[in-house]
Each structure stands twice: as C-alpha cells, then as structure tokens.
N, C-alpha and C positions, 0 to 999 in steps of 0.2 A: 504494500500500500504506500502510495506517495505521501510524503510528510505533510503536504498541504491538506490532504483529505483527513489524515489522522488528527491534525490540529483542529479541523472543523468538528470532527466527531468528539474530540476531547472538550472543546468549548461547549458544544450543545449538551453533552451528557452531564457536564458539571454545572450547567445552569440549573437553578432551583425553581420549579414551577409546578406545584401540585394543583389538582383540580380546583378551579375557581380562583387561582392566583397565578395565571399563566403569563404575567407581564414580561418577565425576562426573555422568554422565548419569543413572544409576540414582537417585542422591540428588535430583537436580533433578526427575526424574519422580515420585518418592515424594511430594515436597512438593506438586507441581502436581496430581497425580492425586487425592490424598486428599479434597479438598472436592468433587470432581466425581462420586464413585462411592460405592457402598455399602460397599465394602472394597477394600483393596489386598493382593495376594498375590504372593509370589515363588516361582519354581521353584528346583530344586536347583542350577542353574548360574548363577542370578542374574538371569534374566529377570523383569521386573516388569509386572504387569497390574492394572488397575482393573476391578472387576466391578460392573455395574448389573444387579441381579437383577429379573426379571419376577415378578409376583405369582403366576403360574401355574407350578407346578413342571415341567410338561411343555412349556413354551414353548421354541421353538428357541434354540439357543446359537450366537451369531455372534461370531467372533473377528476383530479387526483388529489386525495386528501390524506394527510397524516393527522395525528392529534398531538397537541402541544403538552398536555398535562401528563404528569407522572403521579404514582401513588404517594400518599402522604397522610397527614393527620391534621385535625383542627382541635384547638383547645376548647374543651367543653366545660371545664371547671378549674378554678384556681383554689387549691387547698390553703388552709390557714398557715401551713408550714412553708408555703411558697412553691410547692410542687403542682404539677398539672395533670389532670385527667384529659383524655382525648377521645375523639371519634375518628374512625378510619375514613379516609378518602380513597376509595378503591379497595381491592381485595388484598388482604394481608394474612399470611400464616402467623398467628400470634407467637409461635415459638422462634421466629427469626427477628422479633422486634427488640427484645431486651438487650441491654448492654451495648448499644450502638450510638454513634454520634449523629446528631441531627442539628438543624438550624431552625430556630423559631423566627418567623418573619412577622413583625408587628404591623399594625395598620398604617404606620408612617414609613414602612419600608426598612426599618432598622432590623439588623440581623443579630440574633443572640444565640450563642452556642448552648446546646442542650444534650444531655445524655439520657437514654431510656433506662429506667431502673431495672435492676435484677437483684435476686436474693443470693448472697454468697453461700456456697455449700456449707460453710461453718455454721450458719444460722438455721440450716435445714436438718442438722443432725438431731436424731431422736424424734423426727416428725415423719409424716408420710410424703414430704416433698410438695412441690407445686402440682396441683391436680387441675386438669381441665382449664388451662390458662385462657383468658379472654383478653381482647384488646383493652377493654375498660379496666382490667386489673393492673395494667402496666402504668406506673407513674413516670412522668418525665421530669427531669431534674436539671435546672439551670444554675443551681448553686445559691439560689435565694433562700433567706432564712424566714421569710414571712410573706403573706399575701400582699401586704403593704409595700414591701420592698420590690416584689415582682411588678406591681402596678406602677411603682415609681420609675421603672425602666420601660414603661409603655406597654406592658403585657396586658392583654384583655382577652376575654372569651371571644372566640371567632378567629383568633390569630392562627396562622398556618405553621405546621412543622413538617420539614422535608429532610430526607437523608443528606448527609454530608460525606462525600467520598471523592477519590481521585481516580481518573481514567488512565489505565496503563495497558501495555502489551503483555501477553504471556511470553515466557522465555523463548519459545520457538517462533514468535512473531506471526503465527498463523491465526491468533485469536486476540480479542480485546476484552478486558474486564472493566466494567463501568456500572454505574447506576443508570436507570432511566433509558436503557436502549429501547424499552417499551415506553414512549415511542419516538425518541429522538432519531431512531433508525428512519422512520418515515419522514421526519423533517429534513434529515440529510438527503434522503432520496429525492425529495421535491426540489431542493436547491441544486443538487448535482445534475438532475435531469434538465432543469431550465437552463443551466449554464452550458451543458453539452449541446442543447438544441437551439441555442440563442440565434445562430445564423442560418438555421434550417427552416424552410417553408413547410409548415404543417397544413394538413387538409381539414382542420377543424379549429374551432375556438377552444383554447386550453385554459382551464381554471385550476390553478394549482396552489395549494397552501396547506393550512392546518386548522383543525377544529379544536374547540375547548371541551372540557368535561366529558371526555370519552370514558374515563375510568369509573365514573359514577352513574352510568346508564346511557351512554351513547347520545348525550344531550345535544352537543354542538352540531353533530351531523344533521339532526332534524332541522335545525335552523338554517344552516348553510345551504343544504340542498333545496330548501324552499326558496331561499333568496336567489340562488344562481340557476336553478332549474336545468340541470344538465340532462343530456340524453343518455350518457353512460357515466358510471361512477366507479373509480378504482381506489380502494383503501390501501395504503401502504402501512403495514403494522407488523410488529413482532409477536411471536407466539411461543409458548413454553416448549422447550425441547424435552423429549422423553427418551434420552439415550444414555442414561447414567447406569443402567443395569445391563444384563446380558441378553435381553429379549431382542432377537434379530428382527422382529416385526414391529418394534416400537417406532412410532412416527415422530418426525421432527428431530433429525439427527444432524449434529454439527458437521459442516463440511460436505454435505450431500446435495446442496443446491437450494434454490428458492422453493417456497411452499405453495402447493396447489391446494388451497383450502376448499374442499368440495362440499363440506357440510359443517355447520355449527348450529346450536339451538335456535338462533335467530335468522339464519340465512342458508338457503340452498342455492348453490351456483347454478344458473341456467345451463342447460346442455349446450346450447350454441356458444355461450361464453366460454365454457370449459374447453370445447373443441378448438375455439379460436386461440385461446392461450396455449394449449398444448401444441397446436400446429406452429404457432409462432416460436415457441421454445425449441421444437424439433428442427425447424428450418434454420435456426441460428445456433444450434448445438449448445443450448442452455440447460444445465442440469436442473431437473425438477423432481420434487418428492411430494407425493400425495399426503394430505393432512385432513384429519377429522378432529374437530375441536369441541371441548365442553364449554368454552367461553366464546364471546362474540367480539365483533369489531364494528366500526362505523358503517360497514356495508350492510349490516343488519338493520340499521335505521334508515339509511339512504334508499334502499331498494323499495321501500314502501311509500315513498313520497310521490307527489304528483299522480300521474297515471301509472306509476311503477317505473323504476329506473334500473335496468339491468346493471348488476354490480358484481365486483370481484375483489379479491384481496391478493395483492402481490406481497408476500411476506417472507420472513426468515425465522428460523428457530433460535431460541436463546435459552441457555440454562439459568435457572434460579431467578427468573423474572419476579417482579413485585417484591424485591428485597434490596439490600444495600449493594450487592455485588452480582452483576449479571455477566455471563461469559458468552460471547458470540464469535462466529467464524467470519473472517474477512472474505473467504471464498463464497460464502452464502450471500453476503452483501453484494458482491460483484455480480453474481448470477441474477439476483433480483434487479439490480441496477440495469443490467443488459436487457432483461425481459421488459421492464418498463419502457426503456428507450425504443425498443423495437415495436412494442405495442403502439406507442404514440406516433411513431413514424408510419405505421401501416393503416391507421384509422382514417377513413375517408367517408363521404356521404353514403356510398354504396355499402361499405362494410358495416357501418353503424346501422343502416336500415336492415340489413340481413340479421345482425345480432338482435335487433329489437323484434322484428316481425317474421324472420325466417325467409 
C-alpha cells in the first residue's frame, strides 16, 4: 500500500465520530470532496455527499454511500463520585468494553481522557466473579472525585464517549489494525474512487458520500436516499470476519477478496444485481467471496425508499469489529476498490434500466 493511502486510512480511522457526533469526519469529507465534484450537499441529519452531474438531465442517478459514524457511548448519568454510566451507541460485546481508553467529547467540543472501569482479580477472590456483564454495569472513569468536579470540566449527560486508539500495520505489512474500519473503510473508498475517476467521463450522475447514524438503525440512509432519489444504491461497508477458527466454510475470510453480501435480515440482493456484480468481478479478475450476514447495512434502508431502489453492498471482512482494535487485509480493500471502480465505469442508461426492470 502506498504511504499516501495508508496516511489517509490512519487519519480517518483515528478521527472520533460516534453516532450523532459525526462532525470530525463530516468536516474532513467536506474538505476532500469539494475539489472532486460539482457541488457538495448535506441532508437534514448531517449526511454529506458530493455530486458529479451528467450533462444529460435524464441520465441515471447512482449513489455510493459509506457511513461516517462508529460505535461509541453516551453519558446517561453522572454519579456523585464523578464516574459515568453510559448507553451504547451501536452494538457492543460488553466483555470487550472494560479497561480500555476512551475520549469523552463535551458539548463544546472539549476532549477529556476516560478509562472504562474493571474489577481487579484481587477484589474478585472469594466471590463468584462478574456474572452476566451488561453495558450499564460498566462505569467510566475520568479521574474526577465528584459530580461537581466533572461538571466543572463541562461534562453533562448526553456527552459522547468514543474509543481512543492508534492505527498501525501488522508486522508483515499485509494487514492494518485500527478502530472504526466499520466504516471509515467506506469513507476511504468514496474518496479514492472520486479521485481515480476525476478525469473520466461517467455515463451517469454520481452521488457519493457518507450517511450518519448507521450504527443505531440505518437512520441516515433513509434521509439521504429520499433527498437524492437515486436509481441505484451501493453501500460500501465493512462486515465481521469469521475466520479465526478452523471451519473451512466460515464466511468472511481475510485476504480472500471483496464480499458479495447476498443476504442479511434487512436486504436480499436482487438476482440481476448479483449477476451484474459477479460478471463485473469475473471480467476484471477481482476476487470475490460470498457472504450471508446476521446484521444489516444502509442498503437495507435504501432499497425500500421511493418506488424501490435496487441496492448492493461492496464490502470487506474485518476481524473484531465494534471494538477498540479491528484487523483488516489490504488485499481485500484493493479488491473492493477495483470492483467499485469498474462498476461505476460500466453503468450507463441501458445497464441501469436492465438492472431495474430486466
């Protein structure tokens, strides 16, 4: 991977932007999108998209959407001893939350270092240990000694808490470890695609950017697809890898290519869309792996808008998502990147009509 791209990934994954507090990523996107598109527009919830208009007003409209938000927490109560209770923003395994570094973002944008509480094993001796841990059981500790002291530093209920980590290569330089690859992967994909295609003529109007609040119920995609009314929708999103045991049939394996998400609880890829993506991948020798998911993406919200919008996900697998440290393969990113580029290059009025109506 070239150093420029790694630095973009590092910057994006280290930005802190939980659901409802996507400001840092939105401002980065505004700056990076502006020179690559005809104009930049926001929806009412804060999603941001760059539009490349086709000269023909009846050209098909193709939307490519990442989501800006990452999983995090919101302060729900400040204890008298200065510690915080939280509610989860997105899905968390409670057993990966404790004893980690976080940042608390106040309403004025101040950042306060926080650690999630844990019980030392010394204090568990002679007990049954921690049983059935829940998110609401975990206290967050900023080192304050009272509620009054916490409030004097600007802490209030409703403030955001987000993981604090550093993005690095693995030793073999084949993988990267970071937080928030779900879904700074998609944000990176959007920007890289727009830069690569900047001087190429496309046969459609391209709407490319990122939604808000995906991790809390695919909310932003409902708003942005209503605003921009695309004919086709492509989500670019990361999914959990399932390759850490010896099951040879496990889906989502690092280094095996981009994901062909054929089914999840909120979305079934249309047959014509599936065949189009598979044909495109085969034509350009892009490695693809089938994927059935128990979770959803923005495609699940987008495909139900308007008169129905044929949608798909161009994804990658990543280990340990929705935690402080995610591992993903550079080769999978490159495969997904190539598939997205070839899809955008090949879509014209006839192809879009065929995908919609057969």
